[in-house]
N, C-alpha and C positions, 0 to 999 in steps of 0.2 A: 545416295541422293534419293529423296522421296520420289516414288513412282518409277524408279529405274528398274527395280526387281520385277514388278508386274510387266513392264514393257519388255524386259529381257525374256521372261517366261512366255509371253505372248508371241514374241518373235521366234523363240525356239519351237513353240507349238505349231505355228504356221509353217515353219521349215520342216518339222516332222510330218505334218499333213501333206505337204508337197512331196516329200520323199516317199511316202507310202501311198500316194493316191492311186497309182497304177496297181499296186498290190491289193488295195481295198477294192478296186473295181473288179479285178480278177476273182477275188474271193466272193464278192457280191454276185457276180454273174454265175459262178459255179454253184453257189448256194441257191440262187434263184432257180436255176435249171434243175438242180437236185430236188428242191422243194416242190416245184411244179410237177416233176415226174413222180415223186413220192406221194404227193397229195392225190394226183390223178390215179395212180395205181391203188392207193389205199381206198379212195372213194369208189372205184370200180369194184374192188374186192369186197368192200363192205356192202355195196348195193347187191351184188350177186349172192353173197352169203345171206343177207337179210331176206331176199326173195326165196332163196332155197329153204331156209329154216322155217319161214312163215308158211310157205306153200306145203312143205312136208307135214308140219304140225296141223295145218288147216285141213289138208286132205285126209289125214289119219282120223282127226276128230269127226269130220263130216261123214266119213265112211262108217265109222263106229256108231255115230248117232242114227244114221239111216237104218242100219241093220238092227240096232237095239230097238228103235221105234217100231220097225216091222215085227220083230219077234215078240215084243212085250204087248203089243196091241192086238195081235192076231187072236188071242184067246179071250179078249174082252167082248162082252155082248154089244149089240148095236147101240143100246142106251145104257151105258155103265153107270153105276153109282159113284159118288165122289170118293168113297173109300177105295173102290176098285181102281179108279184113276190115280189115287195117291199111291197105292201099292205099285202100280205100273210105273209111275214116275220114279219111285225109289229104286225099282228094279233097273230102270234105264240108267239112272245116275250112279248105280253101284258098279259100273264097268271100270276098266283100267284107265280111261281118259279123265275121270274125276271132274266132270262138269255138272252144272246145275240144270235141272229139267223143269219145264212147265208144260202140263198137259191140259188142254181145254176141250171139254166135250159137253154134250147135252144129256142130262140124266133122264130116268124114267118118268119123272114128274114134269118134264119139258123145260126144266130150268138149266141154265148154263152153269157148269162147274169147272173151277180152275184148281188144279192140283200142282203145287210147287214144292221142290225140295229145299228151297231157301226163300222165305217170304221177304227177307230184307234185301235180297239181291235181285231176284228174278220174279217179276209180276208182269201181268199183261200191260200195265202202264209203263213199265221200264223197257218194253220191246219197242224199238223204233216204229213209228207209224208206217213209213215206207216199206219196212220189212213185213209188217202185218198185211198190208195191202197186197204185196206181191205173193205172200203165202196163200191168201184167201182167193186170189184171182183164179178163175176157171178158164183154162185154155182149150181151144177146140182141138179135138183129137183127129189127127189125119196121119198120112204116111210119114210125114216129117216129125210129128209130135205124137207119141204113143200114150202119153199120160196127160190128164187134165190138170194135175198139180205137180209142182216141182219143189225141190229143196233150194232155199235161198239163204244166203249168209251175208254178214256185214261186220266190219270191225268198228269198234267205238271205244272211247275213253270214258271211264267212270272213275272220277277222282284222279288218282295218279296211276291207276292200273288199266292196261289195255285188255280188252275182251274181244272174243269172237262170238257173235250172236248169230244163231241159225234157226231156221224154222221150216216145217214141212207139214202138210196135211195128209193124213192116211187116206189112201184111195179106197173108195167103197163105203164112205160114210163114217169112217172112224174119227177119233179125236185129232185135234191139231196139236203138234208138239213143237216146243221151243227149247233151245238149250243155250247156255252161256258158259264159255270156257275162258279161264284166265290165261293170258299170254305173258304173265310176269316173268316166268322162268326163261321164256324165249328172249324177252327184252333184256334180262340180265346177261344171257349168253351173248347177245348182240352188243351190249355195252362193254363186256369184257373183250370182245373182238375189236370194238372201236378203240379201246385203250391200247390194245396190243398193236393195232395199226398206227395209232398216234405215236407210241414209243418207237416203233420201227421208222416212222417218218422223221422223228427227232434224231434218231441214230443216223439215218441216212443224211440228214442235214449236217450233223457234226462231222460225219465221215467226208462229205463233200467239201466242207470248209477246210478240213485237214488236207484233203487231196488238193484243193485249190491253193492252200498255203505252200504245199510241196511243189506244185506246178509253178506257182508264182516265183518261188525261190529259184527254181531251175531256170526259169525264163529271165528273171530280173537280175540274177547275179552277173551274167554277161553284160546286160544293159547298164548296171551300176558301174562295172569296170569300164565300160565304154564312156559313161558320163564322167567318171574320174579322170580317164585319159584325156577326154576332151577339155576338161578344166585345166589339166596340166599343160596341154598344148596351148590353151588360151593364155596361160601365164608365161609363155615363152619357152617352155621346155620342149623343144622341137624334136628331141631324141626319144620322146615317149612312144612306146609301141605296146600292142596288146599280144598276149599269148593266145594263139589260135589252136583250138582243139575241136575235132568233129568236122562234119561236112554239111551241117544244116544251114538255115538262113542266117542265124546269128554268127556262125563262123564266117560266112561270106561277108557279113557286115564288118566283122573284125578285120578281115583281110582288106576290105575296101578302105577302112580307117587307116590301116598301116600303110597302104600304098599312098593314100592322100597325105598322111603325115610325112612320109619319105619325100614325096614331090614338093611339099611345102617347105621342108627343111632345105632341100636343094635350092629351091627358088629363093628362100630367104638368104641362104649363104651367097647366092649370086648377087642379090640386091645389096647385101651388106658389103660384099667386095666392091661393087660398083660405087656404093656410097662412100666407103673408105677411100677409094681411089679419087673420087670427086673432092673429098675433104682434103686429101693430101695435095691434090692439084691446086685447090684454092689457097691452102696454107703455103705451099711452095711458091705459087705465083705472087701472093702477097709479100712473102719474105723477099723474093727476088726483086720485087718492085721497090722495096724500101731503099735499097742502095742507090739506084739512079734517082729516086725521088728525093733523097737527101741532097744529092748534088743539085738537082733542079730547083729544090726549095731554096738552097743557099744562093743560087744564081738569081732566082726570082726576087729574093729579099734585097739583093744588091740593086737589081733593076728598079725595085719599088723605091729604094732610097734615092736613086738618081732620076726618078720620074720627072722632077721639076726641071731638070736640065736637058731633058730629051726633046727632040723635035715634036711639036704638037701633033703632027701627023702620026708619029710612032707611039705616043703616050697611050692612046686607047688600046692599042695592041698589047703593049706591055702590061697594062692594067688587067686585060683579059687573061694573059698568060699567068699573072700572079694569082688571080682569083681561081682560075681553073687548076692551077698547081695545088693551091690549098684544098680545093674540093677533092682532087684526086688523092691527096695525102690523107684527108679525112676518110675517104672511101676505103683506102687500103687499111687504115687503122680499124675501121668498123668491120671489114671483112676478116681481119685477123681475130678480132674479138668474137665475131660470130663463129669462126672456125674453132676457137677454144671451147665455146659452148657446145657445139655439135660434137666435138671430140670428147667432151666430158672432163676436160682438164681445168675448168674454171674453179678458182679457189676463193674462199671467203677469208679475209683478214679482218677479224672483228676488233672493235674498240668501242669504248663508251663515248657516245656522241651526244652533244647537246644539239637537238634537232634544229632549234631556232638559229643557233650560231651557224650550223651547217648550211641551212637555206640562205641565210644572209651572205655567207662567204661565197656560195655558188652564184648568187645574183650580182654581188659586188665584183667578182672576178670577171664577169662578162659584161660589165657596165650596163646592167639592166635596172639599176635602182630607180631611175625616173619612170620606168614603164611598168613596174611591178609593185603591187600593194601586198604587204606581208602581215598576216594575222597569226601570230605564233607567240605563245607564252614562253617565257624563259623557264628553264628548269626541267623541261621534258627531255629526259635522257633515255637513250636506247642503245642497246649493244648491237651494232651493225658494222658493216664494212663501209667506212666513210667514202672511199673512192668510188665504189659502186653506187652509193646513195647520191653522190654528186653527179654521176653519169645519168642516173634516172631523172633527177631534178632538172639538169641542163637540157635533156631531151624534151621533157614535158613542158617546161617553161619556154624554151626556144620554139617548140612547135606551136604553142599558144600565141606567142608574139608574131611568128611568121605567118600563120594561117588564120588566126583569130583576130580579135580587135582589142586595142588597149582601152582601159587598163586591164592587166592580167592580175588576178587576185589569187594569192597562195595562202591557204589556211592549214594550220597544223593543230590536231587535237588527238586525244586517245579515247578508246572505247573499251573500258575495262570489262563491263558487264557482258557485252556482246561476245568478247573473246572467251570469257570464262564459261559462258553458256555453251559456246561452240565446242570448247575443249571437253566439258563434261559430257556433252552429247556424243562426241567421238569416243570417249572412254566407255560409255554405256554400249555403244555399238561394237566396240572392239575393232574399229576399222580406221583408226587414225593414220596408219601407215599405208593402207590400201588406197585412200582417197587421193593421194598425190599432193595434198596441201598440208602444210604444217603451221600450227598457230603459235609456235614458240613455247618456251618453258616459262609460263607465268608472265605476269605483267601486262596482259591484254594486248591490244593492237594499236599500232601507230597509224593514223589516218592523215594523209596529206592530199588536199584537194587543190587542183589548179584549174581556175576558171577564166575564160576569156569573154569578151563582149562582141564577138564577131557574128557572122551569119549562122554559125553552127555547122554541124557535119551532115551532109546529105544522108538520108536514111539508107540508101543503097550502098553507101560507102562505110557506114558505121560498123558493120560486122567485119570489115577488112582493114581497119586502121592500124592493126598491129601486124599485118602481113608484110613479109619481106619484099622490098622493092615495089610495094604497091603505091601507085599514084592515083589521086582522086580523079584527075583528068587525063585521058589517054591522048588528048591533043597537045599536051605540054609534057612529054616524057623527059625533056631536058629542063631541069630546075636546079636550084641551089642545093636541095637536099639529095641524099643518096637513097632515101627510102628505107633505111635501116635503123633510124634513130629510135622510133617507138618500139621496134622489134628488140633492139638491144636493151631498152628500158624494161620491157616485159621480161626478158631473160634474167636481168639483174634482180627484178622483183621475185621471180620464181626461185632463184638460187637462195634468196633470203627466206623462202617459205611463204611468200605473199603473192600479190597479183595487182593488176591495174585494170580498171574498167573505164569505158568512155560512154558518155551520154549527152544528149541535148537537154538544156534547161527550158522549162516552159516560158520563162521571161526572155529567152534568147541567149545565144552563146553556147559554147560547149564546155563540159567539165570532165576532167580526168581525175579519177580517185585512185590513189596509191594506198594499199593496205599492207603493212609489214608487221611481223611480230616485234615487240619491243626488245626481245632477247632471242637472238638467233643462235645461241650457243648449242642448242640441241641438234643443229644441223651440221656441226663440225666435230672433229675429234679434239676435245680440249680447247675449242674456240679457234683452232688454226688448221683443222683438217681439210681434206679435199672434199669438195661437193661436186658430184657429177650431175651436170645439167641434162635433162631429157630433151632430145632433139625435137620431139613433137610438141613441146611446150614453147619453143622459141621461134615459131614461124609467123612473126608479126612485123609490121612495118609502119610507114608514115601515111598520113592522109594527104 
């Protein structure tokens, strides 16, 4: 059917997500903790190594530059020529640190001279202004400051390459020297370190995920077994027990589950024994009552036939005995019927039934033709149990006549599309047996509505109209009905795979809707098998 496959896949995906949600949370928490720890450790390691590498390189370069500047400018005259400054700059730059040098001095002609080893890289204009100002600043000499000039340095980015720029003024009127050292090699080393730390972080993350998966499996396997056992217990398999190993909290939980299941099994066995005893008592009582009731009924019928010849003072008492005998006889029959449902021994005897003829026969047999309007087309045939359908109709129509208002209207029709849609939906879900309702094998649904024109059913009574022995008014517990009629009707509907609903109509009156499958053969073995009625489906009665 269109749309069934995506719906089924979505349902499976949602079920898989629910099944693994705890596992995903455990893996996520483990991974988050490991990632936080790894990133923190990697960040701290990178920061410490970066400072160490840069400080070591910087200190080595500045120390070498200071010494080379002192050694190379010591032999220069107070006012050196530009050629002499150029030679000194090349001599300073020729050291092992391989940096670029710029020397600035005043020549013999009084003009400033700038000697650089790389005109494209290091000129006076390329030296940061703040660094030049600091280098040229004259500091007062005292006990805490022995020199008027100091060596200053600064890191800056030129293009994509980081550089260390430093400058110092030779004390005693010598030239001012600047140097520029590339830190590209150090940056490459730090990038390699960063990549190594990133790979280590990723490996730690993967390892934590695997560890979380192993831990989750260790933790969740007992939880899954516990969930499966709980589902088995919920399905009625009260002998379900868990195998307990270990002494941890999960083992204690398993032991608690086993003790709970054992006590529940004992309690259910006790309740089942009491319920079986109660059923046997009702069945035996009803059976034992039938013999004296048969004799009493025969006597009451004789008294009823002779009612006209009896003393007028005795006639009302005789009539009361006759009516109460009939009521008691109906009550015993209803109790025996209910007992059969509770014991699961009720059977369907199926036959092809013309529904319109069946409804007409039910009304005619009880002399209700003048009080009931029938709206049913001929030719609606259903495979049902005619005796049980007659019981359902008699209870519904009799209840409407007794508690509602005339005329009572009975309508019969089928709903093919609704039944087919419901059946296809159940097939897609794969839960047609679990739902407890059966739509029959094809042919749709048979719908019979019984409507009266009375005051309707009070809203507080409506949920209880199918309860056994329920009376709408507590002030009149003694009435003509036994309080079992609608309950028995509902049981007979359930045994067919259908149901009955009650509702009040907006225009007034109450309406009972009976829905049955048109073919109940799927509920029996070859159309004649035993159908075991569920006790929890038959606890309904009269209004």
